[in-house]
C-alpha positions as CSV (number, residue, x, y, z in Angstrom):
1,X,-37.3,-172.5,-12.9
2,X,-38.2,-176.3,-13.2
3,X,-38.6,-177.8,-10.4
4,X,-39.0,-181.9,-10.0
5,X,-40.8,-184.8,-8.0
6,X,-40.1,-188.1,-7.9
7,X,-41.4,-190.6,-5.6
8,X,-39.7,-193.9,-4.3
9,X,-43.2,-195.1,-2.8
10,X,-44.4,-197.5,-5.8
11,X,-48.1,-197.7,-4.8
12,X,-51.2,-195.9,-3.8
13,X,-54.5,-197.4,-3.1
14,X,-57.2,-196.5,-5.2
15,X,-60.3,-197.3,-3.4
16,X,-59.5,-197.1,0.3
17,X,-63.0,-197.3,1.4
18,X,-63.6,-200.4,-0.3
19,X,-63.9,-203.2,2.3
20,X,-64.2,-206.8,0.3
21,X,-63.9,-207.5,-3.4
22,X,-60.8,-206.7,-5.7
23,X,-59.0,-203.6,-5.0
24,X,-57.1,-201.3,-7.6
25,X,-53.6,-199.4,-6.9
26,X,-52.1,-197.3,-8.8
27,X,-48.2,-198.0,-9.8
28,X,-46.8,-194.6,-9.6
29,X,-43.1,-196.3,-9.5
30,X,-42.7,-194.2,-12.8
31,X,-44.3,-190.8,-11.7
32,X,-42.7,-188.0,-12.0
33,X,-44.0,-184.2,-12.3
34,X,-41.7,-181.3,-13.5
35,X,-43.5,-178.0,-13.1
36,X,-42.0,-175.2,-15.5
37,X,-42.6,-171.9,-14.3
38,X,-42.0,-169.0,-16.8
39,X,-42.4,-165.8,-15.1
40,X,-43.5,-164.2,-18.6
41,X,-46.6,-166.9,-19.3
42,X,-47.4,-168.4,-15.9
43,X,-47.0,-172.4,-15.0
44,X,-46.9,-175.1,-17.3
45,X,-47.5,-178.4,-15.3
46,X,-46.5,-181.6,-16.9
47,X,-46.5,-185.3,-15.6
48,X,-46.4,-188.8,-16.6
49,X,-49.8,-190.6,-16.3
50,X,-49.8,-193.7,-13.4
51,X,-51.1,-196.9,-15.0
52,X,-53.2,-199.6,-13.3
53,X,-51.3,-202.7,-11.9
54,X,-51.8,-205.3,-9.5
55,X,-55.8,-205.9,-8.6
56,X,-55.6,-207.5,-5.2
57,X,-58.6,-209.6,-3.9
58,X,-59.6,-208.9,-0.1
59,X,-61.6,-211.5,1.2
60,X,-65.4,-210.3,2.0
61,X,-67.3,-212.3,4.7
62,X,-71.4,-212.1,5.4
63,X,-73.0,-213.4,8.3
64,X,-77.2,-214.6,8.2
65,X,-77.3,-212.5,11.5
66,X,-75.1,-210.5,13.3
67,X,-76.7,-211.2,16.7
68,X,-78.7,-213.6,18.6
69,X,-78.9,-215.5,21.9
70,X,-76.3,-218.3,23.0
71,X,-77.2,-221.3,20.6
72,X,-77.8,-219.3,17.4
73,X,-76.4,-220.4,14.4
74,X,-75.2,-217.9,11.3
75,X,-74.4,-219.1,8.1
76,X,-71.0,-217.6,6.8
77,X,-70.9,-216.5,2.8
78,X,-68.7,-214.7,1.0
79,X,-66.4,-214.7,-1.9
80,X,-62.6,-213.4,-3.1
81,X,-61.1,-215.9,-1.1
82,X,-58.2,-217.9,-2.8
83,X,-59.9,-220.4,-4.9
84,X,-59.6,-224.2,-3.8
85,X,-58.0,-223.5,-0.2
86,X,-59.1,-224.3,3.4
87,X,-59.6,-221.9,5.8
88,X,-60.9,-221.5,10.0
89,X,-63.2,-219.8,10.8
90,X,-64.7,-219.2,14.6
91,X,-66.5,-216.6,17.3
92,X,-63.9,-214.5,18.4
93,X,-63.3,-212.2,21.2
94,X,-60.3,-210.1,18.3
95,X,-61.4,-208.7,15.0
96,X,-57.8,-209.4,13.7
97,X,-55.8,-211.7,16.2
98,X,-57.2,-215.5,16.1
99,X,-58.4,-215.6,19.8
100,X,-61.3,-218.1,19.0
101,X,-64.0,-219.0,21.7
102,X,-63.5,-222.6,23.0
103,X,-65.5,-225.4,20.9
104,X,-66.3,-222.5,17.9
105,X,-63.7,-223.4,15.2
106,X,-64.1,-225.0,12.0
107,X,-62.7,-225.2,8.4
108,X,-63.9,-224.6,4.9
109,X,-62.2,-224.8,1.6
110,X,-62.7,-222.2,-0.9
111,X,-64.6,-223.1,-3.8
112,X,-63.1,-223.5,-7.6
113,X,-64.3,-219.3,-7.9
114,X,-63.1,-218.3,-4.5
115,X,-66.3,-218.3,-2.6
116,X,-67.5,-219.7,0.9
117,X,-69.4,-223.2,-0.1
118,X,-73.2,-223.0,0.9
119,X,-74.3,-224.8,4.2
120,X,-71.0,-223.4,6.5
121,X,-72.2,-221.8,9.8
122,X,-71.3,-221.3,13.5
123,X,-73.5,-221.8,16.3
124,X,-72.8,-219.7,19.0
125,X,-72.1,-222.1,22.1
126,X,-74.6,-222.2,25.0
127,X,-71.8,-221.1,27.7
128,X,-71.1,-217.8,25.9
129,X,-71.4,-214.9,27.8
130,X,-73.3,-211.8,26.7
131,X,-71.5,-209.2,24.4
132,X,-69.5,-208.2,21.6
133,X,-67.5,-210.8,19.5
134,X,-66.3,-211.2,16.0
135,X,-66.8,-213.9,13.6
136,X,-63.7,-214.6,11.8
137,X,-62.1,-216.4,9.0
138,X,-58.4,-216.8,9.0
139,X,-55.5,-219.0,6.9
140,X,-52.6,-220.3,8.9
141,X,-52.2,-217.4,11.2
142,X,-53.7,-214.4,9.5
143,X,-57.3,-213.0,10.0
144,X,-58.8,-212.3,6.3
145,X,-61.9,-210.6,7.1
146,X,-64.2,-210.3,10.2
147,X,-67.4,-209.1,11.0
148,X,-68.8,-208.2,14.5
149,X,-71.3,-210.4,15.9
150,X,-73.3,-209.2,19.5
151,X,-74.7,-212.0,21.4
152,X,-77.7,-210.9,23.7
């Protein structure tokens, strides 16, 4: 008896726990698995081996501090951004949408190597209430990375 499996989905994330940096995908559009079962000799599986393709860069964001009083500055750093591209950043009430706290928005231009340039910082406004917020970086209307920031 021969059973065959063929997949219509073409990519599988290799390292789903990784939050920043290059991520690898297996392209298994050509993956097919055939299993031959012979009653006398048992099963002998055979499969084509998928190849690693498509490195996708997921920007990472780091903060010099992740909590502080109103008026506290925090310095941003990170890598894996599209080189020489403008990004916006702010203190936000949401980790995945652009909901900037008034007066916290600014812009940086990623370096030739795709990093956040030194000296990029964000100061928590003095009128900000205590609570959980996020420092987000975004391009156009898409939040790229975000990190929690607790105003104490």
